[in-house]
C-alpha positions as CSV (number, residue, x, y, z in Angstrom):
1,X,-8.6,-3.0,-9.2
2,X,-8.3,-4.4,-5.5
3,X,-4.7,-3.0,-4.0
4,X,-2.5,-2.9,-0.9
5,X,0.0,-0.4,-0.7
6,X,3.1,-1.3,0.9
7,X,4.5,1.1,3.1
8,X,8.0,2.0,0.9
9,X,4.6,3.0,-1.3
10,X,3.5,4.9,1.1
11,X,6.3,6.9,1.7
12,X,7.4,7.6,-1.8
13,X,4.0,8.6,-2.5
14,X,4.9,11.2,0.9
15,X,8.5,11.9,-1.0
16,X,7.7,12.5,-4.0
17,X,5.4,14.2,-6.0
18,X,5.8,12.9,-9.7
19,X,6.2,9.5,-8.5
20,X,4.1,6.5,-9.4
21,X,3.4,6.2,-5.5
22,X,2.0,9.3,-6.0
23,X,0.1,9.1,-8.2
24,X,-1.3,5.5,-6.9
25,X,-2.0,7.6,-3.7
26,X,-4.0,10.0,-6.0
27,X,-6.0,7.4,-7.7
28,X,-7.1,5.9,-4.4
29,X,-8.3,9.3,-2.6
30,X,-10.3,9.7,-6.0
31,X,-11.5,6.6,-5.8
32,X,-10.5,5.7,-8.8
33,X,-8.5,2.4,-7.3
34,X,-9.8,-0.1,-4.3
35,X,-7.1,0.8,-1.7
36,X,-7.4,-2.3,1.0
37,X,-5.7,-1.6,4.3
38,X,-5.8,-3.6,8.1
39,X,-6.0,-1.2,10.8
40,X,-2.8,-2.7,11.4
41,X,-1.0,-2.0,8.3
42,X,-2.7,1.5,8.7
43,X,-1.4,2.1,12.1
44,X,2.2,0.7,10.3
45,X,2.0,3.6,7.8
46,X,1.8,6.4,10.6
47,X,4.1,5.3,12.4
48,X,6.5,4.9,9.7
49,X,5.7,8.1,8.0
50,X,5.7,10.4,11.5
51,X,9.1,9.5,12.0
52,X,11.1,12.3,12.1
53,X,13.7,11.0,9.4
54,X,10.5,11.1,7.2
55,X,9.2,14.5,8.5
56,X,12.4,15.6,7.5
57,X,12.1,14.4,4.0
58,X,8.6,15.0,3.4
59,X,9.0,18.3,4.7
60,X,5.5,18.1,6.1
61,X,4.5,18.5,9.8
62,X,3.0,15.1,11.7
63,X,-0.6,16.5,11.7
64,X,-0.2,17.4,7.9
65,X,1.2,14.0,7.6
66,X,-2.0,12.5,9.7
67,X,-4.4,14.5,7.5
68,X,-3.3,12.6,4.1
69,X,-3.3,8.6,6.3
70,X,-7.2,10.4,7.5
71,X,-7.8,11.1,3.9
72,X,-6.3,7.5,2.7
73,X,-8.8,6.0,5.7
74,X,-11.9,7.8,4.3
75,X,-11.3,5.6,1.0
76,X,-10.2,2.6,1.6
77,X,-11.9,-0.8,1.7
78,X,-11.9,-2.0,5.9
79,X,-9.9,-5.9,6.1
80,X,-10.6,-7.7,8.7
81,X,-7.9,-10.3,9.5
82,X,-9.4,-13.2,9.8
83,X,-6.9,-15.8,8.9
84,X,-2.7,-14.7,9.6
85,X,-0.4,-17.1,7.1
86,X,2.3,-16.1,8.6
87,X,5.5,-16.8,9.1
88,X,6.0,-16.9,5.5
89,X,8.4,-13.6,4.9
90,X,11.8,-13.4,6.0
91,X,11.2,-9.9,7.7
92,X,7.9,-10.4,10.0
93,X,7.2,-6.9,9.1
94,X,6.4,-7.6,5.9
95,X,3.4,-10.2,7.2
96,X,0.8,-7.6,7.8
97,X,1.2,-7.0,4.0
98,X,0.8,-9.7,3.1
99,X,-2.1,-11.0,5.7
100,X,-3.7,-7.6,4.1
101,X,-3.6,-8.8,0.6
102,X,-4.6,-12.0,1.1
103,X,-7.1,-11.2,3.3
104,X,-8.5,-8.5,1.4
105,X,-8.7,-10.3,-2.0
106,X,-6.5,-7.7,-3.5
107,X,-5.2,-8.2,-7.3
108,X,-2.3,-6.5,-7.0
109,X,0.4,-5.4,-3.9
110,X,2.1,-2.7,-4.8
111,X,5.8,-2.5,-3.4
112,X,9.1,-2.1,-3.8
113,X,10.1,-5.2,-2.0
114,X,9.0,-7.4,-4.3
115,X,11.9,-10.1,-4.4
116,X,10.7,-10.8,-1.2
117,X,7.0,-10.7,-1.1
118,X,6.7,-11.9,-4.7
119,X,7.0,-15.0,-4.4
120,X,4.3,-15.2,-1.6
121,X,1.9,-13.3,-2.7
122,X,2.0,-15.2,-6.1
123,X,1.2,-18.3,-3.7
124,X,-1.9,-16.8,-3.0
125,X,-3.0,-15.8,-6.8
126,X,-1.9,-12.1,-6.2
127,X,0.9,-10.7,-8.1
128,X,3.1,-8.3,-6.4
129,X,4.7,-5.3,-8.4
130,X,6.9,-2.1,-8.2
131,X,4.2,1.4,-8.3
132,X,5.4,1.9,-12.2
133,X,4.7,-1.5,-13.4
134,X,1.2,-1.2,-11.8
135,X,0.7,2.5,-12.3
136,X,1.3,1.6,-15.8
137,X,-1.7,-1.2,-15.4
138,X,-3.8,0.5,-14.9
139,X,-3.3,3.0,-17.5
140,X,-3.0,0.4,-19.7
141,X,-6.7,0.0,-20.0
142,X,-6.9,-2.0,-17.0
143,X,-10.2,-2.1,-14.8
144,X,-9.4,0.5,-12.6
145,X,-12.6,-0.6,-9.9
146,X,-14.1,-4.1,-10.0
């Protein structure tokens, strides 16, 4: 399965060791799912995850957070943003997530923001769902790697 993780999923994975977001991140790091990311999306992960309030919430230092993101970079399938489908969404910050999913031919877009990203993703044949739903789908016997 080819997935794009929205920034909110990465942040949730860093906040809690017990949630579906963390499990998806671990599956990605173990290369059991294919995670797609573009340069702008990885930069967004870093910018948000290393904010002082995020570091305080996670209990991680900036270097520890960057080490996790570096490990993610080592396993992602890089996506070149050859076509931008903007503007499609109310929040311009969500556009790079959708652009990555479309350009990377994602099967799933994992986000807590299904309300805003779901309809736009569906226009491209991509299902957007929250981490718990996508994790259940993966664990339910769906193909983990395509």
